C-alpha positions in Angstrom: 106.6 32.7 134.7 108.7 34.5 132.1 111.3 37.0 133.4 110.7 40.7 133.1 112.0 42.0 129.8 113.5 45.1 131.4 115.3 42.9 133.9 116.8 40.7 131.2 117.8 43.5 128.8 119.3 45.8 131.4 121.0 42.8 133.0 122.6 41.9 129.7 123.6 45.6 129.2 125.1 45.7 132.7 127.2 42.6 132.0 128.3 43.9 128.6 129.4 47.3 130.0 131.1 45.5 132.9 133.1 43.5 130.4 133.9 46.7 128.4 134.9 48.6 131.6 137.2 45.9 132.7 138.8 45.7 129.2 139.2 49.5 129.2 141.2 49.3 132.4 143.8 47.0 130.8 143.9 48.2 127.2 143.9 52.0 127.0 146.4 53.6 129.4 147.8 56.5 127.4 145.0 57.2 124.9 143.8 60.8 125.1 140.1 59.9 125.3 140.6 56.8 127.6 139.3 58.5 130.8 136.2 59.9 129.1 135.5 56.5 127.5 136.0 54.7 130.8 133.7 57.2 132.5 131.0 56.7 129.9 131.2 52.9 130.1 131.2 53.0 133.9 128.2 55.4 134.0 126.3 53.2 131.6 127.1 50.1 133.7 125.8 51.8 136.9 122.7 53.1 135.1 121.8 49.6 133.6 122.5 47.9 137.0 120.3 50.5 138.7 117.4 49.9 136.3 117.9 46.1 136.6 117.7 46.3 140.4 114.8 48.7 140.1 112.7 46.2 138.2 113.0 43.6 141.0 112.0 46.0 143.8 108.3 46.7 144.6 109.1 50.4 144.7 111.7 51.3 142.0 114.2 54.0 142.9 113.0 56.5 140.4 115.2 59.3 141.5 118.3 57.0 141.5 117.4 55.8 138.0 117.0 59.4 136.7 120.2 60.6 138.3 122.2 57.6 136.8 120.5 58.1 133.5 121.5 61.8 133.5 125.1 60.9 134.4 125.1 58.2 131.7 123.9 60.7 129.0 126.2 63.5 130.1 129.2 61.2 130.1 128.6 60.1 126.5 128.0 63.8 125.5 131.3 64.7 127.3 133.1 62.0 125.2 131.5 63.3 122.0 132.5 66.9 122.8 136.0 65.8 123.6 136.2 63.9 120.3 134.9 67.0 118.5 137.6 69.0 120.1 140.3 66.6 119.0 138.8 66.4 115.6 138.9 70.2 115.2 142.0 71.4 117.0 143.7 68.4 118.4 142.7 69.6 121.9 139.9 67.8 123.7 139.2 70.8 126.0 138.5 73.3 123.2 135.7 73.1 120.6 134.8 75.9 118.1 137.4 78.0 119.8 135.6 77.8 123.2 136.8 76.0 126.3 133.6 74.1 126.7 134.2 72.2 130.0 133.1 74.9 132.4 129.8 75.3 130.5 129.4 71.5 130.5 129.9 71.3 134.3 127.4 74.1 134.9 124.9 72.3 132.6 125.3 69.0 134.6 124.8 70.8 137.9 121.7 72.6 136.5 120.3 69.3 135.1 120.9 67.5 138.4 119.1 70.3 140.2 116.1 70.0 137.9 115.9 66.2 138.6 116.1 66.7 142.3 113.4 69.4 142.4 110.6 66.8 142.5 111.9 64.8 145.5 112.6 68.1 147.2 109.0 69.2 146.6 107.8 65.9 148.2 110.2 66.0 151.2 109.5 69.6 152.1 105.7 69.5 151.2 106.0 72.6 149.0 104.8 73.3 145.5 107.5 74.4 143.1 105.3 74.4 140.1 105.6 72.0 137.2 108.8 70.2 138.1 107.6 67.2 136.2 107.4 69.3 133.0 110.9 70.6 133.6 112.2 67.0 133.9 110.5 66.1 130.6 111.9 69.1 128.9 115.4 68.2 130.3 115.2 64.7 128.8 114.2 66.0 125.4 116.9 68.6 125.4 119.5 66.1 126.5 118.5 63.7 123.7 118.6 66.5 121.1 122.0 67.6 122.4 123.3 64.0 122.1 122.0 63.6 118.6 123.5 67.0 117.5 126.9 66.0 119.0 126.8 62.6 117.2 125.8 64.3 113.9 128.6 66.9 114.2 131.1 64.3 115.0 130.2 62.2 112.0 129.7 65.1 109.6 133.1 66.7 110.4 135.0 63.4 110.1 137.2 62.5 107.2 136.5 59.3 105.3 139.1 57.4 107.3 137.7 58.8 110.6 134.1 57.9 109.5 135.1 54.3 109.1 136.6 54.3 112.6 133.6 56.0 114.4 130.6 54.7 112.4 129.6 52.1 115.0 130.0 54.6 117.9 127.8 57.1 116.0 125.2 54.5 115.1 125.1 53.2 118.7 125.0 56.6 120.4 122.6 57.9 117.8 120.2 55.0 118.5 120.4 55.6 122.3 119.8 59.3 122.0 117.0 58.8 119.4 115.3 56.2 121.7 115.6 58.5 124.7 
């Protein structure tokens, strides 16, 4: 019997991001974006491992997969916003003259709440309306936000910067477009 495609692909992704995470521990100590890049790699590792394990189980942990996917996407968007801030002002905490991190953290908390509404509905046996529609809208908005951040990063880059970030933009653009 052939192995499940999701098991193989997410397993390979988990191994690749594990390798990348280990390399980041030893290579980028004093780079300004190293913590954000490390968090993005670690979040993607945890997400891909969760999906990989979920394919083996008879009842996949849907909520765990959704939460890890949210954290993965938000960590990459965090990295992109930090890069945009450095690109514009030289400060990763400010973009377009706004300290964006508090708004980002509020958005993460609101998104997590939207994802956890459905299990809460089931556990408390209440009807909160169309929580499934809210989750779908959240995923679409998250993908659009990621694509916009990638586009802004690439558009505002100089020619030398474009050469350095083109593969990052292609990879993240493909992830957010697929999502």
